[in-house]
C-alpha positions as CSV (number, residue, x, y, z in Angstrom):
1,M,3.6,55.3,-80.1
2,R,2.9,51.2,-79.7
3,I,4.8,48.6,-77.6
4,N,6.2,45.8,-79.5
5,F,4.0,42.8,-79.6
6,K,5.9,39.6,-80.2
7,E,3.4,36.5,-81.3
8,N,5.7,33.9,-78.9
9,W,4.9,35.8,-75.9
10,F,1.2,34.8,-75.3
11,V,-0.1,31.5,-76.0
12,N,-3.4,30.1,-75.9
13,K,-4.5,26.8,-74.7
14,T,-8.1,27.7,-75.0
15,Q,-10.4,27.9,-78.3
16,V,-11.3,31.4,-77.8
17,E,-10.3,34.0,-80.1
18,F,-8.6,36.9,-78.3
19,P,-8.8,40.2,-79.6
20,K,-5.1,41.1,-80.9
21,D,-4.4,44.1,-78.2
22,T,-6.0,42.2,-76.0
23,K,-3.2,39.0,-76.7
24,W,-0.6,42.4,-77.1
25,I,-0.9,43.5,-73.3
26,L,-1.8,39.8,-71.9
27,S,1.8,39.2,-74.0
28,L,3.9,42.0,-71.8
29,G,3.7,39.9,-68.7
30,P,2.5,40.0,-64.9
31,K,5.5,42.5,-63.9
32,F,4.2,44.8,-66.7
33,A,3.7,48.2,-64.3
34,L,0.1,50.2,-66.0
35,P,-0.3,53.9,-65.7
36,I,-2.7,54.9,-62.8
37,K,-5.5,57.3,-63.1
38,K,-5.3,60.6,-61.4
39,E,-8.6,59.1,-59.4
40,N,-7.1,55.5,-58.5
41,I,-3.7,57.3,-57.3
42,P,-3.2,55.5,-53.7
43,M,-2.7,58.9,-52.0
44,F,-3.4,57.7,-48.3
45,K,-0.1,55.2,-49.1
46,M,2.0,57.8,-50.6
47,I,1.3,60.0,-47.5
48,A,2.0,56.9,-45.0
49,D,5.2,56.1,-47.1
50,G,6.1,59.7,-46.9
51,E,5.8,59.9,-43.3
52,E,8.4,57.1,-42.7
53,L,11.0,59.5,-45.0
54,I,9.9,62.2,-42.9
55,K,10.1,60.5,-39.3
56,S,14.1,60.1,-40.1
57,K,14.8,63.7,-39.9
58,E,15.2,66.2,-36.4
59,Q,11.8,66.4,-34.8
60,N,12.0,70.5,-35.0
61,E,12.5,69.6,-39.1
62,Q,9.1,67.5,-39.3
63,E,6.7,70.1,-40.0
64,P,8.2,71.7,-42.7
65,A,9.3,68.6,-44.0
66,R,5.7,67.4,-44.2
67,S,4.5,70.9,-45.3
68,C,7.1,70.3,-48.7
69,F,5.6,66.8,-48.5
70,T,2.0,67.6,-49.6
71,Q,2.7,70.5,-51.4
72,I,4.3,67.8,-53.7
73,L,1.1,66.0,-53.6
74,Q,-0.6,68.7,-54.0
75,N,1.3,70.1,-57.2
76,Y,0.9,66.7,-59.1
77,M,-3.0,66.5,-58.3
78,R,-3.2,69.3,-59.4
79,F,-1.2,69.5,-62.8
80,V,-0.8,65.8,-63.8
81,S,-1.1,65.2,-67.5
82,I,-1.7,61.7,-69.2
83,P,0.3,61.0,-72.0
84,Y,-1.0,59.9,-75.2
85,L,0.6,56.3,-74.3
86,D,-0.6,56.2,-71.1
87,K,-4.4,56.9,-72.9
88,Y,-3.9,54.3,-75.1
89,L,-2.5,51.6,-72.4
90,N,-5.4,52.4,-69.9
91,K,-7.9,51.8,-72.9
92,I,-6.3,48.6,-73.7
93,F,-6.9,47.6,-70.1
94,S,-10.0,48.2,-69.6
95,D,-11.0,46.6,-72.8
96,T,-9.0,43.6,-71.9
97,K,-10.7,44.0,-68.7
98,K,-14.2,43.7,-69.9
99,F,-13.0,40.5,-72.1
100,L,-11.8,38.4,-69.4
101,K,-14.6,39.4,-67.5
102,R,-17.0,38.0,-70.6
103,H,-15.1,35.0,-70.0
104,P,-15.2,33.8,-66.3
105,E,-13.6,30.0,-68.0
106,I,-10.6,31.6,-68.9
107,L,-7.3,31.5,-66.2
108,I,-4.3,33.9,-67.4
109,V,-1.7,32.8,-66.0
110,P,2.6,32.4,-65.9
111,A,3.9,29.6,-67.5
112,D,6.7,27.0,-65.8
113,K,9.5,28.4,-68.2
114,G,10.4,31.1,-70.7
115,N,8.6,33.8,-69.0
116,V,5.3,33.4,-71.6
117,T,1.8,34.5,-70.6
118,V,-1.0,31.2,-71.1
119,A,-4.6,31.1,-71.4
120,M,-5.8,28.3,-70.5
121,L,-9.0,27.2,-69.4
122,R,-9.7,26.8,-65.9
123,E,-11.8,23.2,-65.9
124,N,-8.5,22.0,-67.7
125,Y,-6.4,23.7,-65.0
126,F,-8.7,22.1,-62.1
127,A,-8.6,18.9,-63.7
128,K,-4.8,18.9,-64.0
129,M,-4.4,20.3,-60.2
130,K,-6.8,17.5,-59.1
131,D,-5.3,14.8,-60.8
132,M,-2.2,15.7,-59.5
133,M,-3.4,16.1,-55.9
134,A,-5.2,12.3,-56.1
135,D,-1.5,10.9,-56.1
136,R,-2.3,9.0,-52.9
137,N,2.0,8.0,-52.9
138,T,2.3,11.4,-52.5
139,Y,-0.3,13.2,-50.6
140,T,-2.9,12.1,-48.3
141,I,-6.3,14.4,-47.2
142,L,-6.6,15.8,-43.7
143,R,-9.9,16.1,-41.7
144,N,-8.8,19.3,-40.6
145,D,-6.6,22.8,-41.3
146,P,-3.5,21.8,-39.1
147,T,-2.1,25.5,-39.3
148,N,-3.3,26.6,-35.8
149,K,-2.1,23.6,-33.7
150,V,1.5,23.8,-35.8
151,Q,1.1,27.7,-35.0
152,N,0.9,26.9,-31.2
153,I,3.6,24.3,-31.8
154,N,5.9,27.1,-33.4
155,N,5.3,29.6,-30.6
156,N,6.2,26.8,-28.0
157,H,9.6,26.2,-29.4
158,V,10.1,30.1,-30.1
159,K,9.2,30.1,-26.3
160,L,11.4,27.7,-25.1
161,L,14.3,29.0,-26.8
162,F,14.0,32.4,-25.8
163,R,13.3,31.2,-21.8
164,N,17.0,29.3,-22.6
165,N,18.6,32.0,-23.7
166,Y,18.9,30.5,-26.6
167,I,18.0,33.6,-29.0
168,N,17.3,37.0,-27.2
169,E,13.7,39.0,-27.6
170,Y,14.0,40.5,-30.5
171,E,14.7,36.9,-32.1
172,K,11.7,35.6,-30.2
173,K,9.3,38.3,-31.8
174,C,10.1,37.6,-35.4
175,R,9.9,34.4,-35.0
176,T,6.5,34.2,-33.6
177,T,3.7,34.4,-35.5
178,Y,-0.4,34.2,-34.5
179,T,-1.7,35.3,-37.8
180,A,-0.3,32.0,-39.8
181,N,-1.9,30.6,-43.5
182,S,-1.9,27.1,-44.6
183,P,0.7,26.9,-47.6
184,K,-1.4,26.8,-51.1
185,I,-0.6,25.0,-53.7
186,Y,-0.9,25.6,-57.1
187,G,0.2,25.3,-60.5
188,F,2.1,26.8,-63.7
189,P,1.4,25.1,-66.7
190,K,4.4,23.0,-68.7
191,I,3.5,24.2,-72.4
192,H,7.0,23.1,-74.1
193,K,5.7,19.3,-72.9
194,Q,3.1,17.1,-74.2
195,N,-0.4,17.8,-73.0
196,V,0.6,20.5,-70.9
197,P,1.2,19.4,-67.7
198,L,1.5,21.8,-64.4
199,M,4.7,22.5,-62.3
200,P,3.7,22.7,-58.8
201,I,4.4,25.7,-57.0
202,C,4.2,26.3,-53.1
203,S,3.8,29.2,-51.4
204,S,4.6,29.3,-47.8
205,L,5.5,32.7,-47.4
206,K,3.2,32.5,-44.3
207,V,3.2,29.3,-43.0
208,P,3.8,28.6,-39.0
209,C,6.6,28.1,-39.0
210,Y,8.4,30.6,-42.2
211,E,10.4,32.7,-39.8
212,L,11.6,29.8,-37.3
213,S,12.7,27.6,-40.6
214,K,15.1,31.2,-42.0
215,Y,16.6,30.7,-38.8
216,I,17.3,27.2,-39.5
217,V,18.4,27.7,-42.6
218,K,21.1,30.6,-41.5
219,V,22.7,28.2,-39.0
220,L,22.6,24.9,-41.7
221,N,24.2,27.2,-44.1
222,N,27.9,26.5,-42.7
223,I,27.9,22.8,-43.3
224,T,28.1,23.3,-47.2
225,V,29.7,27.0,-47.1
226,D,32.8,25.4,-48.3
227,S,31.7,23.2,-50.6
228,K,33.9,21.7,-53.6
229,Y,31.3,21.1,-55.5
230,N,28.6,24.0,-56.0
231,V,29.2,27.5,-58.3
232,K,27.2,30.2,-57.3
233,N,26.3,31.0,-61.1
234,A,27.0,30.5,-64.9
235,S,30.4,33.3,-63.7
236,S,31.8,30.9,-61.3
237,F,31.2,27.9,-63.4
238,I,33.1,29.0,-66.3
239,S,36.3,30.1,-64.1
240,T,36.1,27.1,-62.4
241,I,36.3,24.5,-65.4
242,S,38.0,27.0,-67.9
243,P,41.6,26.2,-67.1
244,I,40.8,22.3,-67.7
245,I,42.8,20.5,-70.5
246,L,41.0,17.9,-72.2
247,E,42.2,14.4,-73.2
248,Q,41.0,12.5,-76.2
249,D,38.8,10.2,-74.3
250,N,36.7,12.3,-72.4
251,I,33.1,13.3,-72.2
252,L,31.1,16.5,-71.5
253,V,28.3,15.0,-69.0
254,S,25.5,16.5,-67.1
255,F,23.1,14.7,-64.7
256,D,19.9,16.0,-63.6
257,V,17.9,14.8,-60.3
258,I,14.6,13.6,-60.8
259,S,12.1,16.0,-58.9
260,L,14.9,16.0,-56.0
261,F,12.9,18.0,-53.7
262,T,9.6,16.2,-53.1
263,N,12.2,13.0,-53.5
264,I,14.4,13.8,-50.5
265,P,14.0,11.5,-47.7
266,I,13.7,13.3,-44.3
267,P,15.3,10.4,-42.5
268,L,18.3,10.8,-44.5
269,V,18.2,15.0,-44.0
270,L,18.0,14.4,-40.3
271,E,21.1,11.7,-39.9
272,L,23.3,14.2,-42.4
273,V,22.8,16.9,-40.2
274,E,23.2,15.1,-37.4
275,K,26.7,14.0,-38.8
276,S,27.4,17.7,-39.5
277,W,26.9,18.8,-36.3
278,D,30.6,19.8,-35.5
279,K,30.3,22.3,-38.7
280,I,27.6,24.1,-37.1
281,K,27.5,23.7,-33.1
282,D,29.1,27.0,-32.9
283,H,26.9,28.9,-35.1
284,T,23.8,28.4,-33.0
285,R,23.4,28.3,-28.8
286,I,20.9,25.6,-29.6
287,P,21.7,22.3,-28.2
288,K,21.7,19.5,-30.9
289,L,18.9,17.5,-29.6
290,K,17.0,20.5,-29.6
291,F,17.9,21.6,-32.9
292,L,17.2,18.8,-34.5
293,E,13.6,18.5,-33.0
294,I,13.3,21.8,-34.5
295,L,14.2,20.8,-37.8
296,R,11.9,18.1,-37.6
297,F,9.1,20.1,-36.6
298,C,9.9,22.1,-39.5
299,V,10.1,19.7,-42.2
300,I,7.5,16.8,-40.5
301,D,4.6,19.0,-39.0
302,N,4.7,21.8,-41.9
303,N,4.9,19.7,-44.6
304,Y,1.2,19.8,-45.6
305,L,-0.9,21.7,-48.0
306,E,-3.9,23.4,-49.4
307,F,-5.8,23.2,-52.7
308,D,-9.0,24.0,-53.2
309,K,-9.9,24.1,-49.5
310,I,-8.9,20.8,-49.1
311,F,-6.1,20.2,-46.6
312,Y,-3.1,17.7,-47.9
313,Q,-0.1,15.9,-46.5
314,Q,3.1,15.7,-48.3
315,K,4.1,11.5,-47.6
316,Q,7.3,12.6,-48.3
317,G,9.9,14.6,-49.9
318,V,10.8,18.4,-48.5
319,P,8.1,21.0,-48.2
320,M,7.7,22.9,-51.4
321,G,7.7,26.6,-50.9
322,S,10.1,26.1,-47.2
323,P,13.1,28.5,-47.0
324,A,14.7,25.5,-45.2
325,S,14.2,23.4,-48.6
326,P,16.8,24.5,-50.9
327,I,19.6,24.0,-48.0
328,L,18.3,20.3,-47.2
329,A,18.6,19.7,-50.9
330,D,22.3,21.0,-50.9
331,I,23.4,19.0,-48.2
332,V,22.1,16.0,-49.2
333,M,23.3,16.2,-52.7
334,E,27.1,17.4,-51.1
335,A,26.5,14.0,-48.9
336,L,25.7,12.0,-52.4
337,L,28.7,13.5,-54.2
338,D,31.1,13.0,-51.8
339,N,30.0,9.1,-51.0
340,V,29.7,8.4,-54.9
341,F,33.2,9.8,-55.8
342,E,35.2,8.3,-52.7
343,K,33.5,4.8,-53.7
344,I,34.3,4.2,-57.4
345,P,38.1,3.5,-58.4
346,Y,38.0,6.5,-61.1
347,K,38.3,10.5,-60.9
348,P,36.5,12.7,-63.0
349,K,38.6,15.1,-64.5
350,I,36.2,17.9,-62.9
351,I,32.7,17.7,-60.9
352,T,30.5,21.3,-60.4
353,K,27.0,21.1,-58.8
354,Y,24.4,24.0,-59.2
355,V,21.0,23.0,-57.3
356,D,20.5,19.4,-58.5
357,D,22.1,19.7,-61.7
358,I,25.8,18.3,-61.8
359,F,28.4,18.6,-64.4
360,I,30.7,16.0,-64.9
361,I,34.5,15.7,-67.0
362,L,35.0,12.3,-67.0
363,K,36.1,9.5,-69.6
364,S,33.5,8.3,-71.8
365,C,33.7,4.8,-70.6
366,H,32.5,5.5,-67.5
367,V,29.7,7.5,-67.8
368,D,27.7,4.7,-67.3
369,S,29.1,3.1,-64.5
370,T,29.0,6.9,-62.7
371,L,24.7,7.2,-63.9
372,T,24.4,3.7,-61.9
373,A,26.8,4.7,-58.6
374,L,24.3,8.1,-58.3
375,N,21.7,6.2,-58.8
376,S,22.5,3.3,-56.2
377,F,22.7,6.8,-53.2
378,H,19.2,6.1,-52.5
379,P,15.8,4.9,-54.0
380,K,14.0,8.1,-54.5
381,I,17.1,9.9,-55.4
382,Q,17.5,8.9,-59.4
383,F,19.2,11.2,-62.2
384,T,18.8,11.7,-66.0
385,V,21.7,11.9,-68.0
386,E,22.3,14.2,-71.3
387,F,25.6,13.8,-72.9
388,E,27.7,16.5,-75.2
389,N,26.4,16.6,-78.9
390,N,28.5,17.8,-81.7
391,G,31.2,18.9,-78.5
392,K,28.8,21.2,-77.1
393,L,26.6,20.6,-73.6
394,P,24.4,23.1,-72.3
395,Y,25.0,23.9,-68.4
396,L,23.1,27.2,-67.0
397,D,23.1,29.6,-68.9
398,V,26.2,28.5,-71.0
399,L,27.1,26.4,-73.6
400,V,29.8,24.6,-72.8
401,I,32.2,23.8,-75.8
402,R,34.8,21.9,-77.0
403,R,37.4,22.9,-79.5
404,N,40.6,20.5,-79.3
405,N,41.5,20.1,-76.3
406,R,40.2,23.5,-74.5
407,L,36.9,24.4,-74.0
408,I,35.1,27.7,-74.9
409,F,32.3,29.2,-73.9
410,D,29.3,30.6,-75.9
411,W,25.9,32.4,-73.7
412,Y,23.3,29.7,-74.1
413,K,19.9,30.6,-74.8
414,K,17.2,27.8,-73.6
415,P,14.3,26.6,-75.9
416,T,11.7,27.8,-74.0
417,S,13.4,30.8,-73.1
418,S,11.1,33.7,-74.7
419,G,13.3,36.6,-74.8
420,R,10.9,38.6,-72.3
421,L,12.2,41.4,-70.3
422,I,10.6,44.1,-68.4
423,N,9.1,46.7,-71.1
424,F,11.0,50.1,-71.6
425,N,7.3,51.3,-71.1
426,S,6.3,49.7,-68.0
427,K,5.2,52.8,-65.5
428,Q,8.5,51.6,-63.2
429,P,11.5,53.3,-62.0
430,K,13.8,53.8,-65.4
431,Q,16.9,52.8,-63.5
432,V,15.1,49.4,-62.4
433,I,13.8,48.9,-66.2
434,I,17.5,49.7,-67.3
435,N,19.8,48.0,-64.9
436,T,17.3,45.0,-66.2
437,A,18.9,45.4,-69.2
438,K,22.5,46.2,-68.7
439,K,22.6,43.0,-66.3
440,F,20.9,41.4,-69.3
441,V,23.5,42.4,-71.3
442,N,26.7,41.7,-68.8
443,R,25.4,38.4,-68.1
444,V,25.6,38.1,-72.1
445,L,29.1,39.2,-73.1
446,D,30.5,38.1,-70.1
447,I,30.2,34.3,-71.0
448,S,30.6,34.8,-74.5
449,D,34.2,33.9,-76.0
450,I,35.3,36.5,-78.1
451,V,34.6,34.2,-81.0
452,F,30.8,34.8,-80.6
453,R,30.7,37.8,-79.4
454,Q,29.3,39.4,-82.5
455,K,26.7,37.2,-83.4
456,N,25.2,37.6,-79.5
457,I,26.0,41.7,-79.7
458,Q,22.9,41.0,-82.4
459,I,20.9,38.4,-80.4
460,I,20.6,41.8,-77.5
461,M,20.1,44.5,-79.6
462,D,17.3,41.9,-81.2
463,T,15.7,41.2,-77.4
464,L,15.7,44.4,-76.2
465,L,14.3,46.1,-79.3
466,S,11.4,43.7,-79.1
467,N,11.2,45.3,-75.5
468,S,10.6,48.2,-77.0
469,F,13.8,49.5,-75.5
470,P,15.1,53.1,-77.5
471,L,18.4,52.3,-79.9
472,N,19.7,55.1,-78.6
473,I,19.6,53.1,-75.0
474,I,20.5,50.4,-76.4
475,K,23.9,51.6,-77.8
476,T,24.9,53.0,-74.7
477,L,24.7,50.0,-72.5
478,L,26.7,48.4,-75.3
479,N,29.5,51.0,-75.2
480,Q,29.7,51.3,-71.7
481,Y,29.9,47.3,-71.4
482,F,33.2,47.6,-73.8
483,N,34.0,51.1,-72.4
484,P,33.6,51.0,-68.5
485,L,34.0,54.8,-66.7
486,V,36.4,54.0,-64.2
487,Q,35.1,55.6,-61.3
488,I,36.9,56.2,-58.0
489,N,34.8,57.5,-54.7
490,I,37.1,58.4,-51.7
491,V,34.5,58.0,-48.7
492,A,35.6,58.8,-45.1
493,N,33.4,57.8,-42.5
494,V,30.5,56.7,-44.0
495,T,27.2,56.5,-42.7
496,P,25.6,53.3,-42.6
497,F,22.0,54.2,-44.3
498,S,18.8,52.0,-44.7
499,Y,15.8,51.8,-47.2
500,K,12.5,53.5,-47.1
501,S,10.3,51.7,-49.6
502,I,7.4,54.6,-51.6
503,V,5.0,53.1,-53.9
504,Y,5.8,54.3,-57.2
505,I,4.0,57.0,-59.3
506,P,5.4,58.2,-62.8
507,N,6.8,61.7,-62.0
508,L,5.3,61.7,-58.5
509,S,7.3,59.5,-56.7
510,N,10.7,60.6,-58.5
511,R,10.5,64.2,-56.9
512,M,10.4,62.6,-53.5
513,L,14.2,61.8,-54.2
514,N,15.9,65.1,-54.2
515,A,12.9,67.3,-52.1
516,P,14.2,67.8,-48.0
517,I,12.1,65.1,-46.6
518,R,14.4,63.1,-45.4
519,N,17.4,62.5,-43.7
520,K,19.4,62.2,-46.8
521,D,22.7,60.8,-44.7
522,N,21.2,57.9,-43.6
523,V,18.0,57.0,-45.1
524,R,17.8,55.8,-49.0
525,I,14.7,55.4,-51.4
526,A,13.5,52.1,-52.6
527,F,10.6,52.5,-55.0
528,K,7.7,50.3,-55.5
529,S,5.7,49.3,-58.1
530,A,2.0,49.6,-57.9
531,N,-0.9,49.0,-60.5
532,I,1.0,45.8,-62.3
533,L,-0.7,42.8,-64.6
534,R,-0.6,40.5,-62.0
535,S,-3.2,42.1,-59.4
536,S,-5.0,43.2,-61.9
537,L,-5.2,41.1,-65.0
538,F,-4.1,37.6,-64.1
539,S,-5.5,35.0,-62.7
540,N,-5.3,34.4,-58.4
541,L,-3.8,30.6,-58.7
542,K,-3.4,30.9,-54.8
543,G,-7.0,31.8,-54.5
544,E,-8.4,34.5,-52.2
545,L,-7.6,34.4,-48.8
546,N,-10.7,34.5,-46.7
547,K,-12.0,37.9,-45.2
548,N,-11.6,36.8,-42.0
549,E,-8.5,35.3,-42.7
550,K,-6.7,38.5,-43.3
551,S,-4.5,40.1,-40.8
552,N,-2.6,43.9,-40.6
553,I,-5.5,46.0,-42.0
554,V,-7.3,48.6,-41.7
555,Y,-10.7,47.8,-41.4
556,K,-14.6,49.5,-41.5
557,I,-17.4,48.4,-39.7
558,K,-20.8,49.9,-40.3
559,C,-23.8,50.0,-37.3
560,L,-27.0,48.4,-38.2
561,G,-29.3,50.1,-35.6
562,D,-31.3,48.7,-33.1
563,G,-33.5,46.4,-35.8
564,I,-36.4,49.2,-36.3
565,I,-34.3,52.3,-37.1
566,N,-31.4,52.3,-39.4
567,C,-28.0,53.8,-37.9
568,P,-25.3,55.2,-40.9
569,S,-22.9,55.3,-38.3
570,V,-19.4,53.4,-39.1
571,Y,-16.5,52.7,-37.1
572,V,-12.8,52.3,-39.0
573,G,-10.7,50.5,-36.8
574,T,-7.2,48.7,-37.5
575,S,-5.2,45.2,-36.6
576,M,-2.0,43.2,-36.6
577,Q,-4.5,40.4,-35.5
578,K,-6.7,38.1,-38.2
579,L,-9.8,39.5,-38.7
580,K,-11.9,36.9,-37.2
581,N,-9.7,37.3,-34.1
582,R,-10.5,40.9,-34.2
583,L,-14.3,40.6,-34.5
584,A,-14.2,37.9,-31.6
585,G,-12.7,41.1,-29.4
586,H,-15.5,43.4,-30.8
587,R,-18.2,40.9,-29.7
588,S,-17.0,40.3,-26.3
589,D,-16.5,43.8,-25.3
590,I,-20.1,44.7,-26.8
591,N,-21.3,41.3,-24.7
592,S,-19.6,42.4,-21.4
593,G,-20.9,46.1,-21.5
594,H,-17.0,47.3,-21.7
595,S,-17.8,50.7,-23.3
596,H,-14.3,52.1,-22.7
597,K,-12.3,49.4,-24.8
598,T,-13.2,51.3,-28.4
599,A,-15.6,53.9,-29.9
600,L,-17.6,51.0,-31.5
601,A,-18.4,49.2,-28.1
602,L,-19.6,52.7,-26.5
603,H,-21.4,53.3,-29.6
604,C,-23.2,50.5,-29.5
605,I,-23.5,50.1,-26.0
606,D,-24.9,53.4,-25.6
607,E,-27.5,53.7,-28.4
608,G,-27.7,49.6,-27.8
609,H,-27.4,49.4,-31.8
610,R,-25.7,45.7,-33.5
611,P,-23.0,46.5,-35.2
612,D,-22.6,44.2,-39.2
613,F,-20.1,42.0,-37.8
614,N,-21.0,40.0,-41.2
615,N,-19.9,42.7,-43.9
616,V,-17.1,43.9,-42.4
617,D,-15.1,46.0,-45.3
618,I,-10.9,45.8,-45.4
619,I,-10.1,49.3,-46.8
620,Q,-6.7,49.0,-46.8
621,T,-3.6,46.2,-45.6
622,E,-0.1,47.2,-44.7
623,K,2.0,45.1,-42.5
624,H,4.5,48.0,-41.6
625,Y,2.4,49.1,-37.6
626,S,3.6,52.8,-37.8
627,K,2.4,52.9,-41.8
628,R,-0.5,51.4,-40.7
629,M,-1.6,53.6,-37.2
630,L,-1.6,56.3,-39.8
631,L,-3.5,55.3,-42.2
632,E,-6.1,54.2,-39.8
633,M,-6.5,57.8,-39.1
634,L,-6.4,59.3,-42.3
635,H,-9.6,56.7,-43.6
636,I,-11.1,57.9,-40.2
637,L,-10.3,61.4,-41.4
638,N,-12.0,60.8,-44.2
639,T,-15.4,58.7,-43.8
640,D,-18.5,60.3,-42.8
641,N,-20.9,59.2,-39.8
642,T,-17.5,58.0,-37.8
643,V,-18.3,56.9,-34.4
644,N,-14.5,57.1,-33.9
645,R,-13.4,59.4,-30.9
646,R,-11.7,62.5,-31.7
647,S,-8.8,61.0,-29.4
648,D,-8.7,57.9,-32.5
649,C,-6.9,61.1,-34.6
650,E,-4.9,62.8,-32.2
651,G,-1.4,61.9,-33.7
652,L,-2.3,62.7,-36.8
653,S,-0.4,66.2,-38.2
654,N,-2.9,69.0,-39.3
655,I,-1.0,69.5,-41.9
656,Y,-2.2,66.1,-43.3
657,S,-5.7,67.0,-42.3
658,Q,-5.9,69.7,-44.2
659,F,-4.3,68.2,-47.4
660,V,-7.1,65.1,-46.9
661,H,-10.0,68.2,-46.5
662,R,-8.7,70.0,-49.4
663,N,-9.1,66.8,-51.3
664,I,-11.6,64.4,-51.8
665,L,-9.3,60.9,-51.1
666,G,-10.0,57.2,-50.8
């Protein structure tokens, strides 16, 4: 069985000829999950995930649950078989890895729009990024990495908020960080534009004020919560404008801001938030001046980024990738619309807004003056305009069509859209894949007027077939849309439940659903995809994080002996801190003679040996504390010649110890 290959899902911007099978597997996209070979199954990760489920049960039920759990793992390892399609995928994957290794000059990246895979030359990518970062009107070079300084300021803000009872102990813990990293800027190619420029993207997940910004966002959301312009999605947009009756001289137009985030004036943002204080003061205990000070810190001090180990300050606009940026943009757009449409002498028939896209119906003679009014709000915020063409105007996923004096709607497929979804043969939970297709079916048909339904049903079928969905499943999804089964479930005293994640291994993880290894009344299982193409074949544009900067790790340190005789001993440890900080602690313990601190210090002090701090191996990363502790114990148990104390594994169940001893794991 072959997975369908669509030529337009893979764009080659190099002169290198790609083998057909290589183009095929890359065309499946970064989210496609490959099969996992038996020897590559992350068994320790499975055990750590499973233990979190088991701990939801009563204490006296946990050991039997562990027995059941490890039996499931054992049976899978013993009887697992590899389907033909999996063998085929593994063969193509292996060949593709070899091909890309022979061509280190090539980057494999997602396109900016359309869900397409792009191959481009590494030197071209870096040349375009360097040209972008050379714009001194937007970026200025910093001498040093400001991350530690900004992290300290963030933590001081949080301490002060806690000291004054503005936040509680839990909020203080969540918003304090000691493992922050700098925001990384990278770019996705705009293949629909001449010369293929890059769309800048900024990764800000672990920046110093990420969690503090999320708190600010929660408060600021109250400013635009009752917006008279905002639409949440295409369905909301349609329900808002569908009752409109058009007049003869009405015209449909949309206005779009040019590069909104990088052009938002920070002083304007602060002024608008201060003016809106009455709307948000009841949603925070922080006084206005302190709140504005923290907001200023989040959008000015944190407005820096890193590219190719050089640090830049973004001179204008809100930080790209910051959780606060979308709501700040919305506040500015809200104020802009209020300001403009209160001043002009005419009133449009309807105004809606989705982020920086504005849809308006007004008299054709007022379009130019409206554009002038929008562009006069602030010199940094400028708009482009798009007019209806033959009575049609695309907006969001909707094609708005004027039919006499009324509006009808059709699903709009953007010219850049490839039609690629999660492929049916991706090694992810089938329910997740089918739900993706179901949402696609619902979105297309919900938007479409009945006169376009037959056309769009054919588009749905063609799209899902090209993503390898079987015809019977496509027909079932369509039948469910047109003949929904009415199900009424009456449940009294519903118990709140939480989700626990498990790495998804086909034919293994799904066995956990019905196994008696969790409290089914209050714990649900969420599967997490493993072995996706993004992590194995696609290029890491953010750059590899320096090993010493990594945190939430399980690591291994080898012993160098005494300089004359080698020592085979190793030490396995874990740390929430960055590796460099944990190693500094180890050095201090050894130099100070604190042999009681760790087994590594005891070994080195007693034997006069030196650890190899320059070649530390990070063997696993895990943010979840109890999972990381369990992973450490499993790796200690599975490592020969460890100097770790016996007490380092005291918390490990004998059932897991026996399971590890019965299997060669890693």
